[in-house]
C-alpha positions as CSV (number, residue, x, y, z in Angstrom):
1,I,-2.6,7.7,8.7
2,E,-4.3,10.1,10.6
3,C,-3.4,9.9,14.3
4,G,-1.2,6.8,13.7
5,R,-4.1,4.3,14.0
6,I,-5.6,2.1,11.4
7,I,-9.2,2.6,12.1
8,N,-12.3,3.2,10.1
9,G,-13.9,6.7,10.1
10,N,-13.7,10.0,8.4
11,N,-10.3,9.0,6.5
12,G,-11.9,5.9,5.0
13,N,-12.3,2.4,5.6
14,L,-8.6,1.8,6.4
15,K,-8.8,-1.5,7.9
16,A,-10.4,-3.2,5.0
17,M,-8.1,-1.3,2.8
18,V,-4.9,-2.7,4.1
19,R,-6.3,-6.0,4.3
20,S,-7.4,-5.9,0.8
21,L,-4.2,-4.6,-0.7
22,V,-2.0,-7.0,1.2
23,E,-4.1,-9.8,-0.1
24,K,-4.2,-8.6,-3.5
25,Y,-0.5,-7.4,-4.1
26,P,2.7,-9.0,-3.2
27,V,4.0,-6.0,-0.9
28,D,5.9,-5.5,2.3
29,L,4.7,-3.3,5.1
30,F,6.6,-0.9,7.2
31,I,5.5,1.5,10.0
32,T,7.7,4.5,10.4
33,P,8.4,6.4,13.6
34,N,6.0,9.2,12.1
35,D,3.1,6.6,12.1
36,D,3.2,6.4,8.3
37,L,2.4,3.0,7.0
38,L,4.5,2.1,3.8
39,F,3.6,-0.3,1.2
40,T,6.9,-1.2,-0.6
41,N,8.0,-3.5,-3.2
42,I,4.9,-2.8,-5.3
43,L,5.4,-4.0,-9.0
44,D,5.8,-1.2,-11.6
45,E,2.9,-2.6,-13.6
46,S,0.7,-2.6,-10.4
47,K,1.3,0.8,-9.1
48,S,-1.6,2.6,-11.0
49,S,-4.3,-0.2,-10.0
50,F,-2.7,-0.1,-6.4
51,E,-3.4,3.6,-6.0
52,E,-6.9,3.2,-7.6
53,D,-7.7,0.4,-5.1
54,M,-6.5,2.8,-2.4
55,R,-8.8,5.7,-3.6
56,S,-11.7,3.1,-3.9
57,F,-11.4,2.7,0.0
58,G,-11.7,6.5,0.5
59,Y,-7.7,7.0,1.3
60,G,-6.6,10.4,1.3
61,I,-9.9,12.0,1.4
62,R,-11.5,14.2,4.4
63,N,-14.8,15.9,4.1
64,G,-15.0,15.2,0.5
65,K,-11.7,16.6,-0.4
66,E,-8.1,15.7,-0.9
67,Q,-6.3,15.6,2.5
68,S,-4.3,18.9,3.2
69,T,-0.7,19.1,3.3
70,L,-0.9,20.3,6.9
71,R,-2.9,17.3,7.9
72,K,-0.5,14.8,6.2
73,H,2.4,16.2,8.5
74,G,0.2,16.2,11.6
75,G,0.1,13.5,14.2
76,A,-1.4,13.0,17.6
77,C,-1.1,10.2,20.3
78,V,-4.2,8.1,21.3
79,G,-5.2,10.4,24.4
80,L,-8.0,9.6,26.7
81,Y,-10.0,6.5,26.9
82,T,-7.0,4.6,25.5
83,C,-4.0,5.7,27.8
84,K,-4.1,5.8,31.6
85,V,-1.8,8.9,31.8
86,A,-3.5,11.1,29.3
87,Y,-5.1,14.4,30.2
88,T,-6.6,15.4,26.9
89,E,-8.7,13.7,24.0
90,S,-5.7,14.3,21.6
91,E,-6.7,11.8,18.9
92,Q,-10.2,13.1,18.8
93,Y,-9.1,16.9,18.9
94,E,-6.4,16.5,16.1
95,P,-9.0,15.9,13.1
96,L,-11.3,18.8,14.3
97,L,-8.1,21.2,14.6
98,F,-7.1,20.4,11.3
99,D,-10.5,20.9,9.9
100,Q,-10.7,24.4,11.3
101,L,-7.2,25.2,10.0
102,D,-8.3,23.9,6.5
103,R,-11.3,25.9,6.7
104,R,-9.4,29.0,7.5
105,G,-6.9,28.6,4.4
106,Y,-4.0,27.0,6.4
107,G,-4.0,23.8,4.9
108,S,-1.4,24.2,2.2
109,L,1.3,25.0,4.8
110,K,4.3,22.6,4.9
111,A,4.4,22.6,8.5
112,S,4.1,19.8,11.1
113,V,1.7,19.9,14.0
114,R,1.6,17.2,16.7
115,I,-0.5,16.8,19.7
116,S,0.4,14.8,22.9
117,A,-2.2,14.2,25.6
118,C,0.3,14.4,28.4
119,E,4.0,15.5,29.3
120,R,5.3,12.1,28.2
121,Q,4.9,13.3,24.5
122,C,4.3,10.0,22.8
123,S,3.5,11.8,19.4
124,R,6.9,13.7,19.7
125,P,5.4,17.3,19.5
126,G,8.7,18.6,20.6
127,T,10.1,17.6,17.0
128,A,7.3,19.2,15.4
129,D,7.0,22.9,14.0
130,I,4.1,23.4,16.3
131,G,3.8,21.1,19.2
132,L,0.8,20.8,21.6
133,I,1.4,19.1,24.9
134,G,-1.5,18.2,27.1
135,T,-1.0,19.9,30.6
136,G,-4.6,19.5,32.1
137,R,-8.0,18.5,31.2
138,N,-8.3,19.6,27.5
139,R,-5.4,22.0,28.0
140,Y,-2.2,22.3,26.1
141,M,1.1,24.0,26.2
142,F,2.7,25.2,22.9
143,K,6.2,24.3,21.8
144,L,7.6,25.9,18.6
145,M,10.4,25.4,16.0
146,G,11.3,21.6,16.3
147,S,12.3,19.6,13.6
148,L,11.0,16.5,12.3
149,D,14.5,15.0,11.7
150,G,14.9,15.3,15.6
151,R,17.8,17.7,15.3
152,H,16.1,20.5,17.0
153,Q,13.4,20.3,20.0
154,G,10.7,22.9,20.1
155,Y,11.0,25.5,22.6
156,P,8.2,26.7,24.9
157,V,7.5,30.5,24.3
158,V,9.1,32.5,27.0
159,D,9.9,36.2,28.0
160,S,13.3,37.5,29.4
161,N,12.1,36.0,32.9
162,R,11.6,32.6,31.6
163,T,7.9,32.8,32.1
164,I,6.1,30.5,29.9
165,F,3.3,31.9,27.5
166,L,0.8,29.5,25.9
167,R,1.1,27.2,28.9
168,T,-2.3,26.3,29.3
169,V,-4.6,27.0,26.2
170,K,-7.8,25.4,26.1
171,G,-8.3,23.0,23.4
């Protein structure tokens, strides 16, 4: 689920989809720490019709194409207008960033990109391959080389004097 929120928009009619699937199929729902919504205990004989029903709501499609691998592993916090401590519009910025990366041919990368609107890092950008952390009005600091399993936190790019590069990149 793009940005971890079940909303209607460029990712299909998710609210109606979830409601319809839960009413039609005897499934259990789980939300993961990576903001994924899991439908579990789907009967084997119902799986193909379940997937067809998901597609009928536009799930997994962005700009008329299948969602890219890079987008599927991305995430962002809700950002401005929803969170009082946010500096940036991370939720609105993330789909646009992925659209640009997809157009430039990076969509097939098996990397995670996470964006947080402030230093509290609610979307856990430190555990992503590439993490963007809001540092000011639509400005981000980059952290690199985290791991989604949480074993490794990403690091800011620094030189031998511990000067941080990519500290305030305009988003």
